[in-house]
C-alpha positions in Angstrom: -3.8 -27.7 -20.1 -6.4 -25.4 -21.9 -8.8 -25.6 -19.2 -6.5 -25.2 -16.5 -5.2 -22.3 -18.7 -8.7 -20.8 -18.9 -9.5 -21.5 -15.1 -6.3 -19.4 -14.1 -7.8 -16.5 -16.1 -11.2 -17.0 -14.3 -9.7 -17.2 -11.0 -6.9 -14.2 -11.5 -10.5 -11.7 -12.6 -12.1 -12.4 -8.6 -8.1 -12.1 -7.1 -8.0 -9.0 -9.2 -11.1 -8.1 -7.3 -10.0 -9.3 -3.9 -6.9 -7.3 -4.4 -8.7 -4.1 -4.7 -10.2 -4.2 -1.4 -7.0 -3.0 0.2 -7.2 0.3 -1.7 -10.7 0.7 -1.8 -10.4 0.8 2.3 -7.6 2.9 2.3 -8.8 5.7 0.1 -12.0 5.7 1.3 -10.6 6.7 4.5 -9.4 9.8 3.6 -13.3 11.4 2.6 -14.8 9.5 5.9 -13.3 11.6 8.6 -15.6 14.2 8.6 -18.7 11.9 8.5 -16.8 9.8 11.6 -16.6 12.8 13.7 -20.3 14.0 13.1 -22.0 10.5 13.5 -19.7 9.4 16.5 -19.1 12.7 18.3 -15.6 12.1 17.9 -12.7 14.6 17.8 -10.3 14.8 15.0 -7.7 12.9 16.1 -9.8 9.8 17.6 -11.2 10.0 13.7 -7.7 9.8 12.6 -7.2 6.5 14.6 -10.1 5.1 13.1 -8.6 5.5 9.5 -4.9 5.0 10.7 -5.6 1.7 13.1 -6.1 -0.1 9.4 -2.5 1.0 8.0 -1.1 0.3 11.4 -1.9 -3.5 11.1 -1.6 -4.1 7.8 1.7 -2.8 7.8 2.7 -4.8 10.7 1.7 -8.1 9.5 2.2 -7.9 5.7 5.6 -9.9 5.8 4.4 -12.2 8.2 1.2 -13.3 6.0 3.4 -13.3 2.7 5.6 -15.9 4.1 2.7 -18.0 5.7 1.2 -17.7 1.8 4.4 -19.4 0.5 3.9 -22.0 3.4 0.7 -22.8 3.8 -0.3 -21.8 0.0 -1.3 -18.3 -1.3 -4.6 -19.4 -2.4 -5.5 -20.6 1.0 -4.4 -17.5 2.9 -5.9 -15.2 0.4 -9.3 -16.6 0.6 -9.0 -16.6 4.5 -8.2 -12.8 4.2 -11.0 -12.2 2.1 -13.5 -14.0 4.5 -12.3 -12.3 7.3 -12.2 -8.9 5.8 -15.8 -9.2 4.9 -16.8 -10.5 8.6 -14.7 -7.5 10.2 -16.6 -5.1 7.7 -19.7 -6.2 8.5 -18.8 -5.6 12.4 -17.8 -2.1 11.5 -20.5 -1.5 9.6 -23.3 -2.2 12.4 -21.0 -0.1 15.6 -23.0 3.0 16.4 -22.3 5.4 19.1 -18.9 4.2 20.0 -15.6 5.1 18.3 -13.1 2.5 20.5 -15.1 -0.7 18.8 -14.6 0.8 15.7 -11.1 1.5 16.0 -10.4 -2.2 17.5 -12.0 -3.8 14.6 -10.8 -1.5 11.9 -7.2 -2.9 13.2 -8.5 -6.4 13.0 -9.6 -5.7 9.4 -6.1 -4.3 8.6 -4.5 -8.0 9.7 -7.1 -9.5 7.4 -5.8 -6.9 4.3 -2.3 -8.0 5.4 -3.2 -11.6 4.3 -5.0 -10.6 1.1 -2.5 -8.0 -0.5 1.0 -9.8 -0.9 -0.7 -13.3 -1.7 -2.7 -11.5 -4.3 0.7 -10.5 -5.9 2.1 -13.8 -5.3 -0.5 -15.5 -7.3 -0.1 -13.4 -10.1 3.4 -14.3 -10.1 2.8 -18.0 -9.6 -0.3 -18.3 -12.3 1.6 -16.4 -15.2 5.0 -16.4 -17.0 6.5 -14.4 -20.1 4.0 -12.4 -21.8 1.3 -13.6 -19.7 2.7 -11.9 -16.6 3.0 -8.5 -18.5 -0.7 -8.4 -19.4 -1.4 -9.7 -15.3 0.8 -7.1 -14.1 -0.9 -4.5 -16.4 -4.4 -5.5 -15.0 -3.2 -5.4 -11.2 -2.0 -2.3 -12.0 -5.5 -1.5 -13.8 -7.7 -2.7 -10.8 -5.8 -1.4 -7.7 -4.8 1.9 -8.9 -8.6 2.3 -10.4 -9.8 1.2 -6.9 -7.3 4.0 -5.1 -9.1 6.7 -7.4 -12.3 5.0 -6.9 -12.0 4.5 -3.0 -11.5 8.3 -2.3 -14.8 9.0 -4.1 -17.0 6.4 -2.7 -15.8 7.4 0.7 -17.3 10.8 0.1 -20.4 9.6 -1.8 -21.4 6.9 1.2 -20.7 9.6 3.8 -23.5 11.6 2.2 -26.3 9.2 2.7 -28.3 8.7 5.7 -26.1 6.1 7.6 -22.8 8.0 6.3 -19.8 6.3 7.0 -21.2 3.1 7.7 -22.9 2.4 4.3 -19.1 2.4 2.9 -18.3 -0.9 5.5 -21.8 -2.7 4.3 -20.4 -2.3 0.6 -17.3 -3.5 1.7 -18.9 -6.5 3.0 -20.8 -7.4 0.3 -18.1 -6.8 -2.3 -15.5 -9.1 0.1 -17.9 -11.7 0.7 -19.1 -12.3 -2.5 -15.4 -12.4 -4.0 -14.6 -14.9 -1.5 -17.6 -17.2 -2.2 -17.0 -17.2 -5.7 -13.1 -17.8 -5.2 -14.1 -21.1 -3.8 -15.6 -22.3 -6.6 -13.2 -21.2 -9.5 -9.7 -20.7 -7.8 -6.9 -22.9 -9.1 -4.4 -24.0 -6.6 -1.0 -22.7 -6.7 1.3 -25.5 -8.0 4.1 -26.5 -5.5 7.5 -27.0 -6.8 10.1 -29.0 -4.8 11.2 -26.0 -2.7 7.8 -24.9 -1.9 8.2 -28.6 0.1 10.9 -27.1 1.8 8.8 -24.6 3.4 7.3 -26.1 6.8 4.9 -24.3 9.2 6.6 -26.6 11.8 9.9 -24.6 11.3 8.2 -21.1 10.5 10.5 -18.5 12.1 7.5 -17.7 14.8 9.0 -15.8 17.7 10.9 -13.5 14.9 7.3 -13.1 13.3 6.1 -11.9 16.5 8.9 -9.8 16.8 9.0 -8.6 13.6 5.2 -7.5 14.0 5.6 -5.8 17.3 8.5 -3.6 15.8 6.8 -2.8 12.7 3.5 -1.9 14.8 5.8 0.5 16.8 7.3 2.4 14.2 4.3 2.8 12.1 2.2 3.7 15.6 5.0 6.3 15.8 4.3 7.7 12.7 1.1 8.2 12.9 1.4 10.1 16.2 4.0 12.1 14.4 1.1 13.5 12.5 -0.1 15.4 15.6 3.5 16.1 17.1 7.1 15.1 16.3 8.2 15.8 20.0 6.0 13.6 21.6 7.5 10.2 23.4 5.1 8.1 21.2 7.0 9.3 18.3 10.7 9.7 19.5 10.5 6.4 21.7 8.7 4.0 19.7 10.3 4.7 16.4 13.9 4.1 17.2 13.0 1.1 19.3 10.7 -0.5 16.6 13.6 0.1 14.3 16.1 -1.7 16.6 13.7 -4.3 16.8 13.0 -5.0 13.0 16.9 -4.7 12.3 17.5 -7.4 15.5 15.4 -9.9 13.8 16.7 -9.1 10.3 20.6 -9.6 11.4 19.7 -12.8 13.7 18.3 -14.3 10.5 21.0 -13.3 8.3 23.7 -14.7 10.8 21.4 -17.9 11.1 21.2 -18.4 7.3 25.0 -18.1 7.0 26.1 -20.2 9.7 23.5 -23.2 10.2 22.2 -23.4 6.8 25.6 -24.1 5.2 26.7 -27.0 4.1 28.9 -27.6 7.0 26.1 -27.8 9.5 24.2 -30.7 10.3 20.6 -30.4 8.4 18.6 -32.0 10.6 19.0 -29.7 13.4 16.0 -27.2 14.3 17.9 -23.8 13.4 19.3 -25.3 10.0 15.9 -25.9 8.8 14.1 -22.7 10.1 12.1 -20.7 7.4 13.4 -17.4 7.9 11.7 -14.2 6.9 14.2 -12.5 5.2 15.1 -15.2 2.5 18.8 -13.9 0.6 17.3 -14.4 -2.6 15.6 -11.0 -2.5 18.9 -9.2 -2.5 19.4 -10.8 -5.7 16.6 -9.0 -7.4 18.3 -6.4 -9.9 18.0 -3.0 -8.7 17.0 -3.8 -5.3 18.2 -1.0 -3.7 16.6 1.3 -6.0 13.6 -0.6 -5.7 13.1 -0.4 -1.9 13.9 3.5 -1.9 11.5 4.0 -4.8 8.9 2.3 -3.1 9.5 4.2 0.2 9.6 7.9 -1.6 7.1 7.3 -4.3 4.4 6.4 -1.7 5.4 9.2 0.9 5.2 11.4 -1.8 1.9 10.1 -2.9 0.2 10.4 0.6 1.5 13.5 1.2 0.1 15.1 -2.1 -3.5 13.2 -1.4 -3.6 14.6 2.2 -2.5 18.1 1.1 -4.6 18.4 -2.1 -7.7 17.0 -0.1 -7.5 19.2 2.6 -6.7 22.3 0.2 -9.9 21.7 -1.9 -12.0 21.3 1.2 -10.6 24.2 3.2 -9.5 26.6 0.4 -11.9 26.0 -2.2 -14.8 25.0 0.3 -15.5 21.9 -1.9 -17.5 19.1 -0.1 -15.5 15.7 0.1 -17.1 13.9 -3.1 -15.7 16.8 -5.3 -12.3 17.4 -3.6 -12.0 13.5 -4.1 -12.9 14.0 -8.1 -10.3 16.4 -8.4 -7.7 14.4 -6.6 -8.9 11.6 -8.9 -6.9 12.6 -11.8 -3.7 10.8 -10.6 -5.6 7.6 -10.6 -6.7 8.1 -14.2 -3.2 8.8 -14.6 -2.3 5.5 -13.5 -4.8 3.9 -15.1 -4.1 5.6 -18.8 -0.1 4.6 -18.1 -1.1 0.7 -17.6 -3.5 0.8 -20.8 -0.6 2.5 -22.9 2.5 0.8 -21.0 4.6 -1.4 -23.7 6.5 -4.2 -22.0 8.9 -4.6 -25.3 9.6 -1.0 -25.5 10.6 -1.3 -22.0 12.7 -4.2 -22.6 14.8 -2.1 -25.1 15.0 0.9 -23.0 16.0 -0.9 -19.8 15.1 -0.8 -16.0 17.7 2.5 -15.6 15.9 4.4 -18.0 12.2 3.8 -17.2 13.0 4.5 -13.5 15.2 7.8 -14.5 12.2 8.9 -16.7 9.7 8.2 -14.0 11.4 10.1 -11.2 11.8 13.0 -13.6 8.1 13.1 -14.7 7.2 12.7 -10.9 9.7 15.6 -10.0 8.2 17.9 -12.6 4.8 17.1 -12.1 5.5 17.9 -8.4 6.8 21.2 -8.6 3.9 22.1 -11.2 1.4 21.6 -8.4 3.1 23.6 -5.8 1.9 26.9 -8.1 -1.9 26.2 -7.2 -3.6 29.4 -6.4 -6.6 29.9 -4.5 -7.4 33.5 -6.3 -7.0 31.9 -9.7 -10.7 30.4 -10.9 -9.0 28.5 -13.2 -6.0 26.8 -10.6 -7.0 23.4 -11.2 -7.1 23.1 -14.9 -3.6 25.1 -14.8 -1.9 23.6 -12.0 -3.6 20.5 -11.2 -5.3 18.3 -14.1 -2.3 17.8 -16.3 0.6 17.3 -13.8 -1.7 15.2 -12.0 -2.4 13.2 -14.9 1.3 13.1 -15.6 2.2 12.1 -12.0 0.0 9.1 -12.2 1.3 8.3 -15.7 5.1 8.1 -14.1 3.7 6.0 -10.8 2.7 3.5 -13.3 5.8 3.5 -14.8 7.8 2.8 -11.8 5.4 0.2 -10.4 5.0 -1.7 -14.1 8.9 -1.8 -13.8 9.1 -2.9 -10.1 6.3 -5.3 -10.4 8.0 -7.2 -13.5 11.4 -7.5 -12.2 10.4 -8.6 -8.8 8.3 -11.3 -10.1 10.0 -12.8 -13.0 13.1 -12.7 -10.7 11.6 -14.0 -7.2 11.6 -17.8 -7.0 7.9 -19.1 -7.2 8.3 -20.4 -4.0 9.2 -16.8 -2.4 6.7 -14.8 -3.9 4.3 -14.3 -1.1 7.6 -13.5 1.4 9.5 -11.2 -0.9 6.1 -8.9 -2.1 5.5 -8.9 1.6 9.0 -7.2 2.1 8.5 -4.7 -0.5 4.9 -4.0 0.5 6.1 -3.5 4.3 8.3 -0.6 3.0 5.9 1.2 0.8 3.2 1.1 3.6 6.0 2.8 6.1 6.4 5.1 3.0 2.6 5.8 3.1 2.6 6.4 7.2 6.0 9.0 6.6 3.8 10.7 3.8 0.8 11.1 5.7 2.8 12.0 9.2 5.0 14.9 7.6 1.8 16.3 5.8 -0.3 16.5 8.5 2.3 18.2 10.7 3.0 20.6 8.5 -0.5 21.7 7.6 -1.9 21.0 11.6 -5.2 20.3 12.6 -8.0 21.6 10.9 -11.5 22.3 12.5 -14.4 22.5 10.5 -16.4 24.5 13.0 -13.6 27.6 12.9 -11.1 26.8 10.1 -8.1 28.8 9.6 -7.8 31.8 7.0 -7.7 30.1 3.6 -4.4 32.0 2.8 -2.9 30.3 5.9 -4.2 26.8 4.9 -3.1 27.4 1.4 0.3 28.5 2.9 0.8 24.9 4.6 -0.9 22.8 2.1 2.1 24.2 -0.6 4.7 23.4 1.9 3.5 19.8 2.4 3.7 19.5 -1.6 7.2 20.9 -1.2 7.9 17.4 0.5 6.7 16.0 -2.5 9.0 17.3 -4.2 12.0 16.6 -2.1 10.6 12.9 -2.3 11.1 12.6 -5.9 14.1 14.6 -5.9 15.8 12.1 -3.7 14.8 9.0 -5.9 16.0 10.8 -8.9 19.5 10.8 -7.9 18.9 7.0 -6.4 17.6 6.0 -10.0 20.9 7.6 -11.8 22.8 5.3 -9.8 20.9 2.3 -10.6 21.6 -0.5 -13.7 20.2 -0.5 -16.8 19.4 -4.1 -17.1 
């Protein structure tokens, strides 16, 4: 048992590295945009699609690959995703002169990322329980959030090299391949329980999976287009249709579970053995609604803040991409500090509701504080960003520590990947909403002929007020949560 325990710890180290790849790819994209435009002679909208195509497919396939992880083995799907990310990163790195193939392969890379993200968290829940689970979640927060801040800096730093943005893709290739190969030798297979054996790939709801991925893709694609204009048919048609498709899959499975998987129906029928994408156990998680709403609002406010502050520092403060990313890195630093000082014993004494309310209050106060940024004040960053962004990151960590611990400890082992995928999908939609709202408020900014500094400042502050609205709404929901 000691050898197995050590093996799990060693394997989890590489799982943590692999789990960082998603945040690295997302965060780096924020600061690679200008390099993409220059090297590929692309417009700002085309460069945006290089960034957005990854998020589009990532958010659309997370639930599907989370369920596949439970059915086929979390470690197997995780490894397959890592090898796919390595290959696709290399392809993205060698593409030159034509932006269309880059957009396509970035989208495929997002699918590979969808295989990695939920299964990494599912492995965490299957490997560890009790105090070990608390430590594993803390390490997960440190790794993924540190990668988020590091990604913004690496994206800008690699963009300054002779080969520009392509340098980051070479780095991503090397990291993905090294991690995948190492895991092949040290990974500990997730132990299958009797309930795992009831999950059969043969009876997986493949039709629902295809419809679900398609519906989510329409929603995320519409939100991506909304960054330019909410009045386009690509927005007001695709988003409602996507929601209808997703809702149809959910309702179909809910009725199916109630009717065909009851004791009164013959268990040998195909429908009674169908493996659903929306297991009813997810609703049994304490504070399920606050968690769903909190994930959505946290992520929406987060990307709105990142988008607004990066553009503010580049176009108002006239900082380069690396310096702008370094300033925004304060959020990631706050998350890391929060993860280090987090105490599960103290959290258990206070209860979920108290933690969620404190998190929302601190986020709300910090968000209001940041709106006071002043381009005419030389000390603006130190007075209105440094401290509030650190507090903002600390509060984000507090929310996610509470969320992950409750979710992983209450979800059955055979549904860890699936349930994680559901929550992560909601979070990805929140990220897209935040980016779309902030981008539409700020408007297109051309580096060749940028608008007046005062105008950009005003637009960025308006985008930051959207973040304030997100956390005000979250606070109301957290006050209505249960204190368990």
